[in-house]
Every structure is written in C-alpha cells, then in structure tokens.
C-alpha positions as CSV (number, residue, x, y, z in Angstrom):
1,M,7.8,-7.0,15.8
2,R,4.7,-5.0,16.7
3,K,7.0,-2.3,18.4
4,L,9.3,-2.3,15.3
5,L,6.3,-1.7,13.0
6,K,5.1,1.2,15.1
7,N,8.5,2.9,14.9
8,A,9.8,1.8,11.5
9,S,10.1,4.2,8.5
10,M,7.6,3.4,5.9
11,V,8.5,2.7,2.2
12,I,5.3,4.5,1.3
13,I,4.3,7.9,2.7
14,G,0.9,9.5,2.6
15,I,0.5,12.9,1.0
16,S,-2.5,15.3,1.3
17,I,-4.4,15.7,-2.1
18,F,-6.6,18.2,-3.8
19,S,-8.9,17.5,-6.8
20,L,-8.2,18.7,-10.2
21,I,-11.8,19.8,-10.5
22,G,-11.8,23.6,-10.9
23,C,-8.0,23.8,-11.1
24,S,-6.3,26.6,-13.0
25,H,-5.1,26.6,-16.6
26,S,-1.6,26.3,-15.2
27,G,-2.6,23.1,-13.2
28,E,-4.1,21.5,-16.4
29,T,-0.9,22.3,-18.3
30,T,1.2,20.7,-15.6
31,A,-1.1,17.6,-15.6
32,K,-0.8,17.2,-19.4
33,L,3.0,17.7,-19.3
34,I,3.3,15.0,-16.6
35,E,1.1,12.6,-18.5
36,K,3.1,13.1,-21.7
37,E,6.4,12.6,-20.0
38,L,5.3,9.5,-18.2
39,S,3.7,8.0,-21.4
40,E,7.0,8.5,-23.3
41,K,9.1,7.0,-20.5
42,Y,7.0,3.9,-19.9
43,S,5.0,3.5,-23.2
44,E,1.8,3.4,-21.2
45,S,-1.2,5.7,-20.7
46,F,-1.4,7.8,-17.6
47,K,-3.9,10.2,-16.2
48,V,-3.3,12.8,-13.4
49,K,-6.1,12.3,-10.9
50,Y,-5.2,14.9,-8.3
51,L,-3.0,17.9,-8.2
52,G,-1.3,18.7,-4.9
53,E,0.0,22.0,-3.5
54,R,3.0,23.7,-4.8
55,W,5.8,23.5,-2.2
56,G,9.5,23.1,-1.5
57,T,11.0,26.4,-2.6
58,T,10.7,30.1,-1.7
59,S,8.3,30.6,-4.7
60,N,6.4,27.3,-3.9
61,D,6.9,26.0,-7.4
62,T,7.4,22.2,-7.0
63,V,4.2,20.4,-7.8
64,T,3.1,17.1,-6.3
65,T,0.5,15.0,-8.3
66,Y,-1.3,11.7,-8.0
67,V,-1.2,9.8,-11.2
68,K,-3.1,6.6,-12.3
69,A,-1.6,4.1,-14.8
70,L,-4.6,3.4,-16.9
71,D,-3.7,-0.1,-17.9
72,S,-3.0,-1.4,-14.5
73,G,-5.0,1.0,-12.4
74,I,-2.0,1.7,-10.1
75,M,-1.9,5.1,-8.4
76,F,1.4,6.7,-7.6
77,T,3.0,10.1,-7.0
78,A,4.9,12.4,-9.3
79,L,6.8,15.6,-8.4
80,M,7.7,18.2,-11.0
81,D,10.1,21.0,-10.3
82,P,10.4,24.5,-12.1
83,S,12.7,23.0,-14.7
84,E,10.0,20.4,-15.5
85,N,12.0,17.5,-14.0
86,I,9.7,14.8,-12.8
87,V,10.5,12.5,-9.9
88,E,7.9,9.7,-9.6
89,N,7.6,6.3,-7.9
90,Y,5.7,4.2,-10.5
91,P,8.2,1.3,-10.5
92,E,8.1,1.1,-6.8
93,M,4.3,1.2,-6.6
94,L,4.1,-1.4,-9.4
95,L,6.4,-3.7,-7.3
96,M,4.3,-3.2,-4.2
97,H,1.2,-4.1,-6.4
98,K,3.0,-7.4,-7.3
99,F,3.5,-8.1,-3.6
100,A,0.0,-7.1,-2.7
101,S,-1.5,-9.4,-5.4
102,V,0.0,-12.4,-3.6
103,F,-1.9,-11.5,-0.4
104,N,-5.0,-10.6,-2.4
105,Q,-5.1,-14.0,-4.0
106,A,-4.7,-15.6,-0.6
107,I,-7.7,-13.5,0.7
108,V,-9.8,-14.5,-2.3
109,D,-8.9,-18.2,-1.6
110,Q,-10.4,-17.7,1.9
111,E,-13.5,-16.2,0.4
112,L,-13.1,-13.0,2.4
113,D,-13.6,-9.4,1.3
114,A,-10.5,-7.2,1.9
115,S,-7.8,-5.1,0.3
116,S,-4.1,-4.8,1.2
117,W,-1.0,-2.7,0.9
118,I,2.6,-3.5,1.7
119,R,5.6,-2.3,3.7
120,I,8.9,-4.0,3.1
121,H,12.1,-3.4,5.3
122,P,15.2,-4.0,3.1
123,K,18.8,-4.2,4.4
124,Q,20.2,-3.0,1.0
125,P,18.9,-0.4,-1.3
126,V,17.7,-1.6,-4.7
127,E,17.2,0.1,-8.0
128,I,13.7,-0.8,-9.0
129,T,12.4,-0.9,-12.5
130,K,9.1,-1.8,-14.1
131,E,10.6,-5.3,-14.8
132,T,11.8,-5.9,-11.2
133,T,10.3,-9.2,-9.9
134,I,9.5,-10.1,-6.3
135,E,12.3,-12.7,-6.4
136,Q,14.8,-10.2,-7.6
137,Y,13.9,-7.6,-5.1
138,L,13.9,-10.1,-2.1
139,E,17.4,-11.4,-3.2
140,Q,18.9,-8.0,-3.8
141,S,17.5,-6.1,-0.9
142,E,18.0,-8.9,1.7
143,A,14.7,-7.9,3.1
144,E,14.3,-8.7,6.8
145,Y,10.6,-8.9,6.8
146,I,7.5,-8.1,4.9
147,H,4.4,-6.5,6.6
148,V,1.0,-6.1,5.0
149,E,-1.9,-4.0,6.2
150,I,-5.2,-5.5,5.3
151,V,-8.6,-3.8,5.5
152,M,-11.2,-6.5,5.9
153,K,-14.9,-6.5,5.9
154,S,-16.4,-8.1,9.1
155,D,-17.6,-11.6,8.5
156,E,-18.7,-14.4,10.8
157,S,-16.6,-16.8,8.8
158,I,-13.4,-15.0,9.8
159,T,-11.3,-17.3,12.0
160,A,-7.8,-17.4,13.3
161,E,-7.1,-20.3,10.9
162,K,-8.1,-18.2,7.9
163,L,-6.0,-15.2,8.9
164,K,-3.0,-17.5,9.5
165,T,-3.6,-19.2,6.1
166,I,-3.4,-15.9,4.3
167,V,0.0,-15.2,5.9
168,Q,1.2,-18.8,5.4
169,Q,0.3,-18.7,1.7
170,A,2.3,-15.5,1.2
171,Y,5.2,-16.8,3.2
172,E,5.4,-19.9,1.0
173,E,5.2,-17.8,-2.2
174,F,8.0,-15.4,-1.0
175,K,10.0,-18.3,0.4
176,G,10.6,-16.0,3.5
177,P,11.6,-13.7,5.0
178,S,9.3,-13.2,8.0
179,V,5.8,-12.2,7.0
180,S,3.3,-10.4,9.3
181,A,-0.1,-8.9,8.7
182,T,-2.2,-6.4,10.6
183,Y,-5.9,-7.1,9.9
184,W,-8.2,-4.0,10.3
185,I,-11.7,-5.4,10.4
186,F,-14.6,-3.1,9.8
187,K,-18.4,-3.5,9.8
188,D,-20.1,-3.0,6.4
189,D,-20.9,0.7,6.4
190,E,-17.5,1.7,7.8
191,Y,-15.8,-0.7,5.5
192,Q,-17.4,1.0,2.5
193,K,-16.2,4.4,3.8
194,V,-12.6,3.2,4.1
195,N,-12.6,1.7,0.7
196,E,-13.8,4.9,-0.8
197,M,-10.9,6.6,0.8
198,L,-8.5,4.0,-0.4
199,K,-9.6,4.5,-4.0
200,K,-8.6,8.1,-3.9
201,V,-5.1,7.9,-2.6
202,A,-1.8,6.5,-3.8
203,N,-0.1,6.1,-0.5
204,I,-1.4,4.9,2.8
205,D,-0.4,5.8,6.3
206,P,-2.0,3.1,8.6
207,S,-2.5,5.6,11.4
208,S,-5.1,7.2,9.2
209,L,-7.3,4.1,9.7
210,E,-7.5,4.8,13.4
211,S,-9.9,7.7,12.7
212,Y,-12.4,5.1,11.4
213,E,-14.5,2.9,13.7
214,Y,-12.9,-0.5,13.1
215,D,-14.3,-3.5,14.9
216,T,-10.9,-5.0,15.9
217,E,-7.3,-5.1,14.9
218,V,-5.5,-8.4,14.7
219,F,-1.8,-9.0,14.3
220,V,-0.4,-12.2,12.8
221,E,3.2,-13.0,12.3
222,L,5.1,-16.0,10.7
223,T,8.8,-16.5,11.0
224,E,11.1,-19.4,10.2
225,N,10.3,-20.7,13.7
226,G,6.6,-20.8,13.0
227,F,3.7,-18.5,14.0
228,V,4.5,-16.2,16.9
229,D,1.0,-16.5,18.4
230,S,-1.3,-19.5,18.9
231,D,-4.7,-20.0,17.3
232,E,-6.3,-19.3,20.7
233,D,-4.4,-16.0,21.1
234,I,-5.4,-14.8,17.6
235,Q,-9.0,-16.0,18.1
236,T,-9.2,-14.1,21.4
237,R,-8.0,-10.9,19.8
238,L,-10.3,-11.5,16.9
239,K,-13.4,-11.8,19.2
240,G,-12.1,-9.1,21.6
241,G,-13.4,-6.1,19.7
242,R,-11.7,-2.7,19.6
243,K,-9.6,-1.9,22.6
C-alpha cells in the first residue's frame, strides 16, 4: 500500500497561488465575475481569495483562482476561459470535506491537535454534486481504499493505540473499504508554520510537507483482515524520529 500511495494519481492536485492584493482592475473584474457565477449556481456566497496566473493558450487567457465558500469555509479552485466559462471543483471539495470531518472527529475524540485531507481511489467515475453523500459515493465509485494525510502536533500522549483508533473509527463509519493514514507529526513551532500554509491553499500535495522539519512520519493501515502492522511496529516508528 505504501508503494501504491507513492505512485498513485491524486484526486486533488496542488496549484501555485498569487495574492489578489495589488492585482489589476482586470483581475478584480474576473474575481467578481467568478463570485457572481458561483453564487447563482450554488445559492451560496463565495469570495475569490487568490488569483493565479493566466495560462493554457497562446495568449495566456485562462485564469485559475482559489475560491472560498463563505458559509462552509471550504477552499476550492475555479478556472475561467476567455468565453467566461468556469470549471470548478466545489462539489468534489465539499465531498472531501465530508470525508475529512469523520477523521477530524476521531482526532478530537482522542484529544489530539491535527488537521486532515483525503485521497480516494475509485474504480468507477462518479458525477459528484453538492448533495452527494459519503455512502452514495462509496457505493457508486466502488472505491478500493481511502487514504488520509494527517498533520499532527507532537504530543507525549500520542500512542500507537490512539493512531489506530482514529483509523478504526473512520473504517467503521465508512463500513470499509480499506482505510490508511499517514501521520505527519511536527513540533509546536513547525506545526504552526504548516497550519499557516494549509489555511492558504485549496489543494495539498503531501510531498510539499517534506520541506518542513517534521518529527516523524507514521503509516497506519486497516483492511478487512485487520491492521497491517502491530502496535509494537507502529510505536517503534512513532518513537523513531525522522529518518
């Protein structure tokens, strides 16, 4: 599984971003247009937080933006072409938020400080809408496994049992398929830096975390046959520090 996760295509892809501060009048107009179109489509309020580079054609006239849904706080991407057609991934990011909420609740139950984001590997493509539920998605996609990346603040109370319980709780909520988690554990100062970065982006590439000084990285996987690694193996990696 670890090897598969290293090589698998991600559902969510990171994009470089540029602040709207000091942007041109053209950029402000684009932002207002995107906000208006999305508000009419979803009956919600949206705010363009970052405006990306123009790219994709000879005249570089396709614009990528990072947008925030004001009610839910969810960040997502929207692309607008010269004809003002907008392609965005709000329903997908909303669904990923539903999955992440399950892990986040499990983290809170263990009284740990962390944040998470999801990668899902479906067999079948699924048309996702705002109303798509976790149950509907898992049934329609025939997902083979769910993987979560968890950025966690270092704490003496972290144990193999707690890390396994988080995965177990999600597994029971999803009723399968296989669930795995990569825990990136940071000391306080570095944890704060990472969280500041996470607040500014819609999509995360886990490899970007390698540029930060994490304490250790721990992988935990649960399948229908049980946990792949023993408590002792997980505890050894937990205490082993960064390799």
